[in-house]
Steps between C-alpha positions, in 0.01 A plus 500: 500500500657692789697309744362504856691744715671362803381623827806664649332535837443134519854435395648736768280339768628158393860607501452661856343169609802308373732723685301473823508116457880500468533682839571254773606557859644274750238346739683640794445854373124446497509346839701790649264761343193312640667457834586874495135583445400279797789628732427854404129458592580329822772747621287798409192351682729459806609864460145609492429304807804653667381852419158415639643371829738796525185729484367307809831510663542885446154556637589288808837666569401862415170460679678544836595847395150646435588796714786616272364649172841492329520124558149463372588687181794266454265197545261642234789546261629141574140370434509697165838370400401137575194541275719639224733198547207274461395671177865484369508127569167453313605699195843357482360145521261572205789642293740211576228255414446664168884505432533137584213427259676702226819301556298181443370674171865548389519874567838631620334813641334260754851452663571876500169582638544244772846642579386864517189429692700293752761772550240785522284303749800413715617867510141615591464240766843595657404865519166422659644246749773735600235762584300239700819398693578855578130562612517194738823617643331810637309280740798291560377187315766301306379396147749283315655645182521254217602745216815289418300181468260689265777637287683162472168318436404731217840493327535125552160431326576728207846342451347144541232559242750642257728194563211261448409668176850429369438119515532361155279240324614381164780733513304821544423675826153614591643854534603500140144396396328779685358771279 
């Protein structure tokens, strides 16, 4: 009689399951990633509300200059930039949530995706906010510039996430276990 053949697919799946079971992360890492998801959602929701309020503020401030077509053109452009900012916030929030989820699924590219998305989003927001600041200066309205805070916040969150992923459990860091 022929020996029954081993099902290599089943054996490979069983081996992968054992490897997945061996992976273990410190509880603090899971807490930080979940907190990152919540904080990202809250901050980006506040950014959306800020953009929305800036649209109203711009309408109020530029409304006094209805007789000047150049100023009205600046207002329309500010309005468009604020709408683009809102779109950037929404898209970056979705991507960052996906990358956090991938980190929870043991994917190293989740970290790199988070880092790249954060840097690109910060750069885009700085460019757009500098245009808005310049536009408001044409009607002598002071808009605070928080570019330095945005840059520091972005770099600090990336560094903090990387540092947290270095925490070891059973002698192995989470970073080493990411695929």
